[in-house]
A tleap script that builds the chain and sets N, CA, C and O, in Angstrom:
source leaprc.protein.ff14SB
mol = sequence {
  NMET LEU ILE ASP LYS VAL ASN LYS VAL LEU
  SER ASP PHE ILE LYS ALA ARG LEU SER PRO
  GLN PHE SER ILE THR SER ILE LYS LYS ASP
  GLY ASN ASN TRP THR ALA THR ALA ASP VAL
  PHE GLU ASP SER SER PHE ILE GLN SER VAL
  GLY LEU LYS THR ASN ALA LYS ASP LYS ASN
  MET TYR ALA PHE GLN LEU ASP ASP SER LEU
  GLU LEU THR GLY PHE GLU LYS ILE ASN CSER
}
set mol.1.N position { 87.372 49.872 -8.957 }
set mol.1.CA position { 86.074 49.842 -8.300 }
set mol.1.C position { 85.005 49.364 -9.275 }
set mol.1.O position { 84.995 49.761 -10.441 }
set mol.2.N position { 84.125 48.528 -8.803 }
set mol.2.CA position { 83.057 47.992 -9.636 }
set mol.2.C position { 82.086 49.080 -10.080 }
set mol.2.O position { 81.588 49.043 -11.205 }
set mol.3.N position { 81.814 50.039 -9.216 }
set mol.3.CA position { 80.867 51.097 -9.577 }
set mol.3.C position { 81.391 51.924 -10.762 }
set mol.3.O position { 80.600 52.451 -11.544 }
set mol.4.N position { 82.708 52.036 -10.896 }
set mol.4.CA position { 83.285 52.729 -12.049 }
set mol.4.C position { 82.990 51.970 -13.341 }
set mol.4.O position { 82.757 52.581 -14.385 }
set mol.5.N position { 82.999 50.643 -13.270 }
set mol.5.CA position { 82.665 49.835 -14.445 }
set mol.5.C position { 81.196 49.995 -14.813 }
set mol.5.O position { 80.859 50.082 -15.994 }
set mol.6.N position { 80.322 50.033 -13.815 }
set mol.6.CA position { 78.894 50.265 -14.061 }
set mol.6.C position { 78.711 51.624 -14.724 }
set mol.6.O position { 77.965 51.747 -15.695 }
set mol.7.N position { 79.381 52.633 -14.208 }
set mol.7.CA position { 79.291 53.978 -14.767 }
set mol.7.C position { 79.737 53.983 -16.232 }
set mol.7.O position { 79.104 54.636 -17.062 }
set mol.8.N position { 80.809 53.269 -16.558 }
set mol.8.CA position { 81.306 53.231 -17.939 }
set mol.8.C position { 80.311 52.539 -18.866 }
set mol.8.O position { 80.053 53.022 -19.968 }
set mol.9.N position { 79.751 51.411 -18.428 }
set mol.9.CA position { 78.759 50.695 -19.236 }
set mol.9.C position { 77.573 51.606 -19.534 }
set mol.9.O position { 77.123 51.700 -20.676 }
set mol.10.N position { 77.073 52.275 -18.501 }
set mol.10.CA position { 75.935 53.183 -18.687 }
set mol.10.C position { 76.295 54.349 -19.605 }
set mol.10.O position { 75.538 54.681 -20.518 }
set mol.11.N position { 77.435 54.961 -19.367 }
set mol.11.CA position { 77.858 56.105 -20.177 }
set mol.11.C position { 77.986 55.723 -21.649 }
set mol.11.O position { 77.520 56.452 -22.525 }
set mol.12.N position { 78.612 54.594 -21.918 }
set mol.12.CA position { 78.778 54.153 -23.303 }
set mol.12.C position { 77.425 53.915 -23.967 }
set mol.12.O position { 77.221 54.302 -25.117 }
set mol.13.N position { 76.503 53.280 -23.247 }
set mol.13.CA position { 75.173 53.006 -23.799 }
set mol.13.C position { 74.411 54.306 -24.074 }
set mol.13.O position { 73.852 54.478 -25.157 }
set mol.14.N position { 74.386 55.211 -23.107 }
set mol.14.CA position { 73.634 56.463 -23.268 }
set mol.14.C position { 74.195 57.276 -24.428 }
set mol.14.O position { 73.430 57.787 -25.246 }
set mol.15.N position { 75.516 57.404 -24.511 }
set mol.15.CA position { 76.137 58.152 -25.617 }
set mol.15.C position { 75.784 57.548 -26.969 }
set mol.15.O position { 75.494 58.277 -27.916 }
set mol.16.N position { 75.807 56.227 -27.066 }
set mol.16.CA position { 75.566 55.551 -28.343 }
set mol.16.C position { 74.096 55.525 -28.744 }
set mol.16.O position { 73.781 55.584 -29.933 }
set mol.17.N position { 73.192 55.437 -27.770 }
set mol.17.CA position { 71.778 55.210 -28.098 }
set mol.17.C position { 70.847 56.391 -27.838 }
set mol.17.O position { 69.803 56.504 -28.480 }
set mol.18.N position { 71.209 57.268 -26.908 }
set mol.18.CA position { 70.259 58.307 -26.513 }
set mol.18.C position { 70.759 59.713 -26.821 }
set mol.18.O position { 70.142 60.424 -27.614 }
set mol.19.N position { 71.861 60.123 -26.210 }
set mol.19.CA position { 72.343 61.493 -26.374 }
set mol.19.C position { 73.741 61.620 -25.771 }
set mol.19.O position { 74.065 60.952 -24.789 }
set mol.20.N position { 74.562 62.481 -26.366 }
set mol.20.CA position { 75.879 62.705 -25.763 }
set mol.20.C position { 75.820 63.600 -24.518 }
set mol.20.O position { 76.809 63.724 -23.796 }
set mol.21.N position { 74.668 64.220 -24.267 }
set mol.21.CA position { 74.515 65.094 -23.104 }
set mol.21.C position { 73.660 64.388 -22.056 }
set mol.21.O position { 72.471 64.151 -22.269 }
set mol.22.N position { 74.272 64.058 -20.929 }
set mol.22.CA position { 73.547 63.335 -19.881 }
set mol.22.C position { 74.281 63.480 -18.562 }
set mol.22.O position { 75.432 63.912 -18.506 }
set mol.23.N position { 73.581 63.107 -17.505 }
set mol.23.CA position { 74.170 63.078 -16.176 }
set mol.23.C position { 73.606 61.869 -15.446 }
set mol.23.O position { 72.395 61.770 -15.247 }
set mol.24.N position { 74.471 60.956 -15.048 }
set mol.24.CA position { 74.027 59.805 -14.268 }
set mol.24.C position { 73.762 60.304 -12.852 }
set mol.24.O position { 74.643 60.875 -12.210 }
set mol.25.N position { 72.541 60.083 -12.375 }
set mol.25.CA position { 72.140 60.645 -11.090 }
set mol.25.C position { 72.143 59.637 -9.947 }
set mol.25.O position { 72.183 60.027 -8.780 }
set mol.26.N position { 72.101 58.335 -10.269 }
set mol.26.CA position { 72.197 57.343 -9.200 }
set mol.26.C position { 72.640 56.002 -9.763 }
set mol.26.O position { 72.326 55.649 -10.899 }
set mol.27.N position { 73.373 55.271 -8.947 }
set mol.27.CA position { 73.754 53.883 -9.230 }
set mol.27.C position { 73.656 53.144 -7.905 }
set mol.27.O position { 74.255 53.549 -6.909 }
set mol.28.N position { 72.881 52.039 -7.903 }
set mol.28.CA position { 72.695 51.272 -6.668 }
set mol.28.C position { 72.787 49.787 -6.945 }
set mol.28.O position { 72.306 49.301 -7.969 }
set mol.29.N position { 73.400 49.082 -6.035 }
set mol.29.CA position { 73.427 47.622 -6.098 }
set mol.29.C position { 72.141 47.133 -5.456 }
set mol.29.O position { 71.798 47.540 -4.346 }
set mol.30.N position { 71.425 46.252 -6.165 }
set mol.30.CA position { 70.135 45.736 -5.714 }
set mol.30.C position { 70.217 44.209 -5.732 }
set mol.30.O position { 69.885 43.581 -6.738 }
set mol.31.N position { 70.653 43.621 -4.638 }
set mol.31.CA position { 70.902 42.175 -4.622 }
set mol.31.C position { 72.111 41.869 -5.487 }
set mol.31.O position { 73.196 42.399 -5.251 }
set mol.32.N position { 71.931 41.013 -6.494 }
set mol.32.CA position { 73.008 40.711 -7.432 }
set mol.32.C position { 72.998 41.642 -8.636 }
set mol.32.O position { 73.911 41.593 -9.461 }
set mol.33.N position { 71.986 42.485 -8.749 }
set mol.33.CA position { 71.827 43.352 -9.907 }
set mol.33.C position { 72.116 44.807 -9.546 }
set mol.33.O position { 72.335 45.144 -8.382 }
set mol.34.N position { 72.112 45.652 -10.562 }
set mol.34.CA position { 72.337 47.083 -10.390 }
set mol.34.C position { 71.167 47.848 -10.985 }
set mol.34.O position { 70.595 47.438 -11.995 }
set mol.35.N position { 70.809 48.975 -10.346 }
set mol.35.CA position { 69.835 49.900 -10.904 }
set mol.35.C position { 70.483 51.278 -10.968 }
set mol.35.O position { 71.356 51.609 -10.165 }
set mol.36.N position { 70.044 52.066 -11.930 }
set mol.36.CA position { 70.615 53.400 -12.100 }
set mol.36.C position { 69.586 54.315 -12.734 }
set mol.36.O position { 68.643 53.859 -13.382 }
set mol.37.N position { 69.780 55.619 -12.538 }
set mol.37.CA position { 68.974 56.621 -13.223 }
set mol.37.C position { 69.904 57.662 -13.837 }
set mol.37.O position { 71.033 57.859 -13.387 }
set mol.38.N position { 69.399 58.319 -14.872 }
set mol.38.CA position { 70.180 59.364 -15.531 }
set mol.38.C position { 69.248 60.411 -16.113 }
set mol.38.O position { 68.162 60.094 -16.599 }
set mol.39.N position { 69.685 61.661 -16.057 }
set mol.39.CA position { 69.024 62.747 -16.775 }
set mol.39.C position { 69.685 62.819 -18.142 }
set mol.39.O position { 70.903 62.962 -18.246 }
set mol.40.N position { 68.874 62.719 -19.191 }
set mol.40.CA position { 69.385 62.721 -20.556 }
set mol.40.C position { 68.780 63.911 -21.290 }
set mol.40.O position { 67.563 64.089 -21.315 }
set mol.41.N position { 69.642 64.713 -21.883 }
set mol.41.CA position { 69.195 65.915 -22.596 }
set mol.41.C position { 69.080 65.577 -24.079 }
set mol.41.O position { 70.081 65.392 -24.771 }
set mol.42.N position { 67.812 65.500 -24.558 }
set mol.42.CA position { 67.520 65.098 -25.930 }
set mol.42.C position { 66.880 66.254 -26.681 }
set mol.42.O position { 66.287 67.151 -26.081 }
set mol.43.N position { 67.009 66.219 -28.012 }
set mol.43.CA position { 66.367 67.251 -28.823 }
set mol.43.C position { 64.886 67.308 -28.477 }
set mol.43.O position { 64.238 66.275 -28.307 }
set mol.44.N position { 64.359 68.519 -28.374 }
set mol.44.CA position { 62.967 68.718 -27.986 }
set mol.44.C position { 62.025 68.119 -29.030 }
set mol.44.O position { 62.072 68.492 -30.202 }
set mol.45.N position { 61.181 67.201 -28.603 }
set mol.45.CA position { 60.229 66.576 -29.523 }
set mol.45.C position { 59.196 67.593 -30.025 }
set mol.45.O position { 58.742 67.503 -31.166 }
set mol.46.N position { 58.825 68.557 -29.178 }
set mol.46.CA position { 57.872 69.575 -29.613 }
set mol.46.C position { 58.490 70.449 -30.699 }
set mol.46.O position { 57.861 70.697 -31.728 }
set mol.47.N position { 59.701 70.910 -30.483 }
set mol.47.CA position { 60.379 71.758 -31.462 }
set mol.47.C position { 60.538 71.013 -32.781 }
set mol.47.O position { 60.347 71.600 -33.845 }
set mol.48.N position { 60.882 69.737 -32.729 }
set mol.48.CA position { 61.009 68.944 -33.945 }
set mol.48.C position { 59.669 68.792 -34.653 }
set mol.48.O position { 59.609 68.820 -35.882 }
set mol.49.N position { 58.584 68.630 -33.875 }
set mol.49.CA position { 57.267 68.418 -34.481 }
set mol.49.C position { 56.766 69.636 -35.246 }
set mol.49.O position { 56.003 69.494 -36.202 }
set mol.50.N position { 57.186 70.833 -34.839 }
set mol.50.CA position { 56.771 72.037 -35.567 }
set mol.50.C position { 57.810 72.472 -36.595 }
set mol.50.O position { 57.626 73.474 -37.285 }
set mol.51.N position { 58.901 71.716 -36.695 }
set mol.51.CA position { 59.881 71.942 -37.735 }
set mol.51.C position { 60.840 73.098 -37.520 }
set mol.51.O position { 61.438 73.585 -38.479 }
set mol.52.N position { 61.000 73.547 -36.281 }
set mol.52.CA position { 61.922 74.645 -36.009 }
set mol.52.C position { 63.338 74.124 -35.848 }
set mol.52.O position { 63.552 72.996 -35.403 }
set mol.53.N position { 64.289 74.946 -36.210 }
set mol.53.CA position { 65.701 74.591 -36.067 }
set mol.53.C position { 66.276 75.367 -34.883 }
set mol.53.O position { 66.620 76.543 -35.006 }
set mol.54.N position { 66.375 74.698 -33.738 }
set mol.54.CA position { 66.977 75.313 -32.551 }
set mol.54.C position { 67.788 74.246 -31.825 }
set mol.54.O position { 67.770 73.071 -32.191 }
set mol.55.N position { 68.482 74.672 -30.812 }
set mol.55.CA position { 69.230 73.729 -29.977 }
set mol.55.C position { 68.467 73.395 -28.697 }
set mol.55.O position { 69.065 72.951 -27.717 }
set mol.56.N position { 67.156 73.605 -28.702 }
set mol.56.CA position { 66.350 73.342 -27.509 }
set mol.56.C position { 66.410 71.858 -27.147 }
set mol.56.O position { 66.301 70.989 -28.011 }
set mol.57.N position { 66.583 71.592 -25.873 }
set mol.57.CA position { 66.691 70.216 -25.373 }
set mol.57.C position { 65.632 69.972 -24.299 }
set mol.57.O position { 65.281 70.870 -23.534 }
set mol.58.N position { 65.137 68.748 -24.263 }
set mol.58.CA position { 64.277 68.290 -23.184 }
set mol.58.C position { 65.133 67.472 -22.231 }
set mol.58.O position { 65.988 66.700 -22.665 }
set mol.59.N position { 64.902 67.640 -20.930 }
set mol.59.CA position { 65.581 66.804 -19.940 }
set mol.59.C position { 64.649 65.652 -19.603 }
set mol.59.O position { 63.572 65.856 -19.043 }
set mol.60.N position { 65.070 64.444 -19.945 }
set mol.60.CA position { 64.284 63.251 -19.672 }
set mol.60.C position { 65.035 62.365 -18.694 }
set mol.60.O position { 66.259 62.253 -18.755 }
set mol.61.N position { 64.293 61.737 -17.792 }
set mol.61.CA position { 64.898 60.839 -16.825 }
set mol.61.C position { 64.673 59.397 -17.283 }
set mol.61.O position { 63.570 59.018 -17.676 }
set mol.62.N position { 65.731 58.613 -17.222 }
set mol.62.CA position { 65.685 57.204 -17.594 }
set mol.62.C position { 66.125 56.348 -16.411 }
set mol.62.O position { 66.948 56.760 -15.593 }
set mol.63.N position { 65.554 55.145 -16.344 }
set mol.63.CA position { 65.965 54.135 -15.368 }
set mol.63.C position { 66.610 52.982 -16.123 }
set mol.63.O position { 66.171 52.623 -17.216 }
set mol.64.N position { 67.651 52.404 -15.538 }
set mol.64.CA position { 68.404 51.325 -16.165 }
set mol.64.C position { 68.552 50.163 -15.193 }
set mol.64.O position { 68.625 50.356 -13.979 }
set mol.65.N position { 68.595 48.951 -15.746 }
set mol.65.CA position { 68.842 47.756 -14.955 }
set mol.65.C position { 70.015 47.004 -15.589 }
set mol.65.O position { 70.077 46.850 -16.809 }
set mol.66.N position { 70.930 46.545 -14.759 }
set mol.66.CA position { 72.066 45.750 -15.202 }
set mol.66.C position { 72.132 44.496 -14.343 }
set mol.66.O position { 71.804 44.525 -13.156 }
set mol.67.N position { 72.563 43.384 -14.962 }
set mol.67.CA position { 72.707 42.158 -14.187 }
set mol.67.C position { 74.065 42.126 -13.491 }
set mol.67.O position { 74.842 43.075 -13.592 }
set mol.68.N position { 74.347 41.037 -12.791 }
set mol.68.CA position { 75.598 40.962 -12.032 }
set mol.68.C position { 76.837 40.871 -12.914 }
set mol.68.O position { 77.956 41.031 -12.426 }
set mol.69.N position { 76.646 40.612 -14.231 }
set mol.69.CA position { 77.757 40.614 -15.186 }
set mol.69.C position { 77.919 41.983 -15.852 }
set mol.69.O position { 78.702 42.137 -16.789 }
set mol.70.N position { 77.174 42.969 -15.359 }
set mol.70.CA position { 77.155 44.338 -15.876 }
set mol.70.C position { 76.627 44.418 -17.300 }
set mol.70.O position { 76.989 45.319 -18.058 }
set mol.71.N position { 75.762 43.463 -17.661 }
set mol.71.CA position { 75.067 43.489 -18.943 }
set mol.71.C position { 73.787 44.306 -18.747 }
set mol.71.O position { 73.027 44.054 -17.813 }
set mol.72.N position { 73.552 45.277 -19.620 }
set mol.72.CA position { 72.339 46.081 -19.530 }
set mol.72.C position { 71.155 45.195 -19.887 }
set mol.72.O position { 71.091 44.662 -20.995 }
set mol.73.N position { 70.222 45.032 -18.963 }
set mol.73.CA position { 69.079 44.144 -19.184 }
set mol.73.C position { 67.790 44.893 -19.452 }
set mol.73.O position { 66.802 44.284 -19.862 }
set mol.74.N position { 67.773 46.208 -19.231 }
set mol.74.CA position { 66.586 46.983 -19.520 }
set mol.74.C position { 66.767 48.450 -19.202 }
set mol.74.O position { 67.601 48.834 -18.382 }
set mol.75.N position { 65.955 49.270 -19.882 }
set mol.75.CA position { 65.929 50.696 -19.560 }
set mol.75.C position { 64.578 51.244 -19.981 }
set mol.75.O position { 63.916 50.688 -20.857 }
set mol.76.N position { 64.172 52.343 -19.348 }
set mol.76.CA position { 62.914 52.985 -19.706 }
set mol.76.C position { 62.956 54.461 -19.338 }
set mol.76.O position { 63.629 54.869 -18.392 }
set mol.77.N position { 62.212 55.254 -20.119 }
set mol.77.CA position { 62.043 56.664 -19.779 }
set mol.77.C position { 61.013 56.704 -18.665 }
set mol.77.O position { 59.950 56.095 -18.782 }
set mol.78.N position { 61.316 57.415 -17.584 }
set mol.78.CA position { 60.402 57.412 -16.438 }
set mol.78.C position { 59.698 58.748 -16.238 }
set mol.78.O position { 59.045 58.971 -15.219 }
set mol.79.N position { 59.837 59.632 -17.219 }
set mol.79.CA position { 59.026 60.850 -17.221 }
set mol.79.C position { 58.593 61.108 -18.652 }
set mol.79.O position { 59.164 60.552 -19.591 }
set mol.80.N position { 57.593 61.943 -18.816 }
set mol.80.CA position { 57.143 62.239 -20.185 }
set mol.80.C position { 56.912 63.723 -20.369 }
set mol.80.O position { 56.530 64.159 -21.455 }
savepdb mol mol.pdb
quit
């Protein structure tokens, strides 16, 4: 299934660049391209800024765009 390939591309990218803890929440075909969103659990920026050592995580939502060759063409954090 093609959607399984999209899921793998996204999973590999998120693990390598953002965090090993995530959940892909949507994948949609949009014309010839694909769009997706994921909840990514990242180290808390506030906790890091005050220098505390905890396992606190922030849940951030990201949006991703892939072309018809399943090449990731863009991503952005969509919450702050």
